[in-house]
C-alpha positions in Angstrom: 78.4 -96.1 -53.9 75.9 -98.3 -55.8 72.4 -97.0 -56.3 70.8 -100.0 -58.2 70.5 -103.6 -57.2 69.1 -106.6 -59.2 66.5 -108.7 -57.4 68.9 -111.6 -57.4 71.9 -109.5 -56.0 73.8 -111.3 -53.3 73.5 -109.0 -50.3 75.5 -109.5 -47.1 72.3 -109.7 -45.1 68.9 -111.3 -45.9 67.2 -108.7 -48.2 64.1 -108.7 -45.9 66.3 -106.9 -43.3 67.3 -104.2 -45.8 64.1 -102.2 -46.1 66.0 -98.9 -45.3 67.9 -99.3 -48.6 65.6 -101.4 -50.8 62.2 -100.2 -49.6 59.7 -102.8 -48.4 58.6 -103.9 -51.8 62.2 -104.1 -53.2 63.4 -106.0 -50.1 60.6 -108.5 -50.4 61.0 -109.0 -54.2 64.7 -109.7 -53.5 63.8 -112.1 -50.7 61.3 -114.0 -52.8 63.8 -114.1 -55.7 67.1 -115.0 -54.0 66.0 -116.8 -50.8 62.6 -118.4 -51.5 63.2 -118.9 -55.2 59.6 -118.1 -56.1 58.4 -117.3 -59.6 59.1 -113.5 -59.6 59.5 -111.6 -62.9 63.1 -110.4 -63.0 63.9 -106.8 -62.3 66.0 -104.3 -60.2 65.6 -101.8 -57.4 66.8 -98.2 -57.4 67.6 -97.6 -53.8 66.2 -95.0 -51.3 69.8 -93.5 -51.4 69.1 -92.5 -55.0 65.7 -90.9 -54.0 67.3 -88.9 -51.2 70.2 -87.8 -53.4 67.5 -86.7 -56.0 65.6 -84.7 -53.4 68.7 -82.9 -52.3 70.4 -82.2 -55.6 68.5 -83.5 -58.6 69.2 -86.6 -60.7 72.3 -88.3 -59.2 75.5 -88.6 -61.1 76.2 -92.1 -62.3 72.6 -93.3 -61.9 71.9 -93.3 -65.7 74.9 -95.7 -66.2 73.8 -98.1 -63.5 70.2 -98.2 -64.8 71.5 -98.8 -68.4 73.6 -101.7 -67.1 70.7 -103.3 -65.3 68.4 -102.9 -68.3 71.0 -104.7 -70.5 71.1 -107.5 -67.9 67.3 -107.7 -67.9 67.3 -107.8 -71.7 69.8 -110.6 -71.8 67.8 -112.6 -69.2 64.6 -112.2 -71.1 66.0 -112.4 -74.7 64.1 -109.3 -75.6 65.1 -105.6 -75.9 63.3 -102.6 -74.4 61.4 -100.9 -77.3 62.4 -103.5 -79.9 60.0 -103.0 -82.9 59.8 -106.8 -83.4 59.6 -108.4 -79.9 59.7 -105.7 -77.2 60.6 -106.2 -73.5 58.2 -104.2 -71.4 58.6 -103.2 -67.7 56.7 -101.8 -64.8 58.0 -99.0 -62.6 56.7 -99.0 -59.0 57.4 -97.2 -55.8 58.4 -99.0 -52.6 59.1 -97.1 -49.4 60.4 -98.7 -46.2 56.9 -98.5 -44.7 53.8 -99.5 -46.7 52.0 -96.4 -48.1 49.2 -98.0 -50.1 47.9 -96.0 -53.0 50.0 -92.9 -52.0 52.6 -93.1 -54.6 52.8 -93.9 -58.3 53.0 -96.9 -60.7 53.6 -97.1 -64.4 52.9 -100.3 -66.4 53.7 -101.4 -69.9 56.7 -99.1 -70.3 58.6 -99.6 -73.5 55.6 -99.4 -75.8 55.7 -96.9 -78.6 54.3 -96.6 -82.2 56.7 -99.3 -83.5 57.0 -101.7 -80.6 53.2 -102.0 -80.2 53.1 -103.5 -83.7 55.9 -105.9 -82.8 53.9 -106.9 -79.7 50.9 -107.5 -81.8 52.9 -109.6 -84.3 54.8 -111.7 -81.7 51.6 -112.4 -79.6 49.4 -112.8 -82.6 46.9 -110.6 -80.8 46.5 -107.0 -82.0 43.7 -106.4 -79.5 46.0 -107.2 -76.5 48.9 -105.0 -77.9 46.7 -101.9 -78.4 45.0 -102.5 -75.1 48.4 -102.5 -73.4 49.5 -99.4 -75.3 46.4 -97.3 -74.5 46.8 -98.2 -70.8 50.4 -97.1 -70.9 49.7 -93.8 -72.6 46.9 -92.9 -70.1 49.0 -94.0 -67.1 52.2 -92.3 -68.2 50.2 -89.2 -69.3 48.5 -88.9 -65.8 51.4 -89.9 -63.6 54.5 -88.7 -65.4 53.3 -85.8 -67.6 50.6 -84.5 -65.2 47.7 -84.7 -67.8 44.2 -84.7 -66.3 42.8 -88.2 -66.3 39.4 -87.0 -67.6 40.9 -86.5 -71.1 41.4 -90.3 -71.2 38.2 -91.3 -69.5 35.9 -89.4 -71.9 37.1 -91.1 -75.1 37.0 -94.5 -73.4 33.4 -94.0 -72.3 32.5 -92.9 -75.8 34.2 -96.0 -77.3 32.3 -98.3 -74.9 29.0 -96.6 -75.6 29.6 -96.8 -79.4 30.5 -100.5 -79.2 27.7 -101.3 -76.7 30.4 -102.6 -74.4 29.9 -102.8 -70.6 33.6 -102.9 -69.9 36.9 -102.1 -71.7 37.5 -105.8 -71.9 34.8 -106.0 -74.6 36.4 -103.4 -76.9 38.0 -104.7 -80.1 41.4 -103.9 -81.6 40.1 -101.2 -84.0 38.4 -99.3 -81.1 41.6 -99.6 -78.9 43.8 -98.5 -81.8 41.7 -95.4 -82.2 41.8 -94.7 -78.5 45.6 -94.8 -78.7 45.5 -92.1 -81.4 43.1 -90.0 -79.3 45.1 -90.4 -76.2 48.4 -89.3 -77.9 46.6 -86.3 -79.3 45.3 -85.4 -75.8 48.8 -85.6 -74.4 50.2 -83.4 -77.1 47.4 -80.8 -76.6 47.9 -80.8 -72.8 51.8 -80.8 -72.8 52.5 -79.1 -76.1 54.9 -82.1 -76.8 54.3 -85.4 -78.5 54.0 -88.6 -76.4 57.6 -89.8 -75.7 58.6 -92.6 -78.0 62.2 -93.4 -76.8 62.1 -96.2 -74.0 65.1 -94.7 -72.2 63.3 -91.3 -72.0 60.1 -93.1 -70.8 62.0 -95.0 -68.1 63.8 -91.9 -66.8 60.5 -90.0 -66.7 58.7 -92.8 -64.8 61.6 -93.1 -62.2 61.6 -89.3 -61.7 57.8 -89.4 -61.3 58.1 -92.0 -58.5 60.8 -90.0 -56.8 58.6 -86.9 -57.0 55.6 -88.7 -55.7 57.4 -89.2 -52.4 56.7 -85.5 -51.7 53.2 -85.5 -53.3 50.4 -84.1 -51.2 48.8 -87.5 -50.6 52.0 -89.1 -49.6 53.0 -86.2 -47.2 49.6 -86.2 -45.6 49.7 -90.0 -45.1 53.2 -89.8 -43.5 52.0 -87.1 -41.1 49.0 -89.2 -40.1 51.1 -92.4 -39.7 54.1 -90.6 -38.1 56.5 -91.7 -40.8 59.7 -89.7 -41.3 59.7 -87.5 -44.4 63.5 -88.1 -44.8 63.3 -91.8 -45.7 62.6 -91.5 -49.5 61.2 -94.3 -51.7 62.9 -97.0 -53.7 61.8 -97.6 -57.3 61.3 -101.1 -58.6 61.7 -101.8 -62.3 60.3 -105.2 -63.2 59.7 -107.3 -66.3 56.0 -107.1 -67.3 53.9 -110.2 -67.2 50.4 -109.9 -68.6 47.2 -110.9 -66.9 45.3 -109.5 -69.9 46.8 -111.7 -72.6 43.7 -114.0 -73.0 41.1 -116.0 -71.1 44.0 -118.3 -69.8 45.4 -115.2 -68.0 44.4 -113.2 -65.0 45.5 -111.1 -62.0 44.7 -110.8 -58.3 45.5 -109.8 -54.8 45.6 -112.5 -52.1 46.0 -112.6 -48.3 47.5 -115.7 -46.7 44.7 -115.7 -44.1 41.6 -113.8 -43.0 43.0 -110.4 -41.8 39.8 -109.6 -39.7 39.7 -112.9 -37.7 43.1 -114.5 -38.1 41.4 -117.7 -39.4 43.8 -119.8 -41.6 41.6 -119.3 -44.7 43.3 -117.4 -47.5 41.1 -114.9 -49.4 41.5 -112.3 -52.1 40.1 -110.7 -55.3 40.7 -112.0 -58.8 39.9 -111.2 -62.4 40.3 -113.2 -65.6 41.9 -111.4 -68.5 42.8 -108.2 -66.6 45.8 -106.2 -65.3 46.4 -105.3 -61.7 44.8 -101.9 -61.7 41.5 -103.4 -62.9 41.4 -105.3 -59.6 42.3 -102.5 -57.2 40.6 -99.6 -59.0 37.1 -101.0 -58.6 36.2 -100.6 -62.3 35.3 -104.2 -62.7 33.5 -106.7 -60.4 36.1 -109.1 -59.0 35.7 -112.7 -58.1 37.2 -114.4 -55.0 39.9 -117.1 -54.8 37.3 -119.9 -54.7 36.1 -118.7 -58.1 39.7 -118.6 -59.3 39.9 -122.3 -58.4 37.1 -123.0 -60.9 39.1 -121.2 -63.7 42.6 -122.4 -62.7 42.5 -125.4 -60.3 46.3 -126.2 -60.5 47.4 -122.6 -60.2 45.1 -122.1 -57.3 46.9 -125.1 -55.5 50.3 -123.6 -56.4 49.3 -120.2 -55.1 48.1 -121.7 -51.7 51.3 -123.6 -51.4 53.2 -120.3 -51.9 51.0 -118.6 -49.3 52.0 -121.4 -46.9 55.7 -120.9 -47.6 55.4 -117.1 -47.3 53.8 -117.4 -43.8 56.3 -119.9 -42.6 59.2 -117.7 -43.9 58.0 -114.4 -42.6 56.2 -115.8 -39.5 53.3 -113.4 -40.2 50.2 -113.0 -42.3 51.2 -111.8 -45.8 49.4 -109.9 -48.5 50.4 -110.6 -52.1 49.8 -109.6 -55.7 50.0 -112.2 -58.5 49.5 -112.5 -62.2 48.7 -115.6 -64.4 50.1 -115.2 -67.9 48.9 -117.9 -70.3 48.7 -120.5 -67.6 51.9 -119.6 -65.6 51.8 -118.1 -62.1 54.0 -115.1 -61.3 54.3 -113.4 -57.9 54.6 -109.6 -58.2 55.0 -108.7 -54.5 
C-alpha cells in the first residue's frame, strides 16, 4: 500500500475524482499539474490513508521511506537539497481534507531553514533581508503549530522591533532587525519547550506532517465538522510543496482570486493581492490588501495570464473556482 503520491503521479482516474485519497487540495494540485499543465510548484501528497493509520496506531510503518524517496525526487527536479547550507530547497506543509475546512487545520511555510541554510539562502539570493524574514516566519509558525508555543512570545518582539525602527509593517524591517528577531524567537522556543529549535530538515518535516495529522482532531476542526456534518473518520491529506516566494522583492507578490463574483455570479474575477508578501499576510488581515485591478497596475502581463488560467479552470471544473497564487520575481505560480 502506497501512502505518498507525487503531484504528477499517473493515477488510473482523473485526480479530481480522488478526493477520498488525496484530499481536496491534493486532488486539485494533481489535476492542475498532470491534466491542465498549469505552473504549479512541484510536490507530493501524503494520503488520507496515512492520517487514518496514524490516528489508529501512530506513525505508519514505511511512511518515512516513502517521504524520503519523494523528497529526493523533489530535490532532483529543483536541483537543490533540503537544508543545503549553500542553496537550500524549502517546502511548505499544508493540510487538505476531502471537504474544504478553511482555517481549521495547520500550515507550515519555509520548512528547511536552519542556522546554516538561512545564510545560504541569503548568499544565493543576494538578499540577507529576505532570508532572515523567511527564517523568522518559519520559526514562529513552526513554534506555534508544531511545538505548541504561545504566539504572543513571537508577537511582542516583533512589535518592539517595529516600534524601534519606526516601521508600520514588518515589510519595512531591515536585515539586522530580522536577524535579531530570529535569535529572540529561537530563545523563546527553547524557554517554552526546554529544547533548542530543531535544525535537521528531516526532523522539521516529520514534525510538521505530524502536526497536520494531529490538527484533524484539534478543537476547531472537530467543532467545524460537527457543524458542517462532516465525518470524523475521513482524516486529512498532507501536501508538501516546493516553496515559491512572494516576498522576494517588489517584482514578487501573492494573492487569492475567485474566477467570478461569488455573491452575484457575475463573470468578473475578484480577489486580494499584496506586493512583496507571503500568503499568510493576505489572509491574516495584518496588512491592507489591494484588489486584482491594482495587481494589473503592478503586473499587467501576469494579470492577463492569471485571468486566462481562471477561464481554463472554470471550463475544466464547470464551476466557480477560488485560487491562491504567488508571483516570484515576475513568474506566476498557482498554489491551489
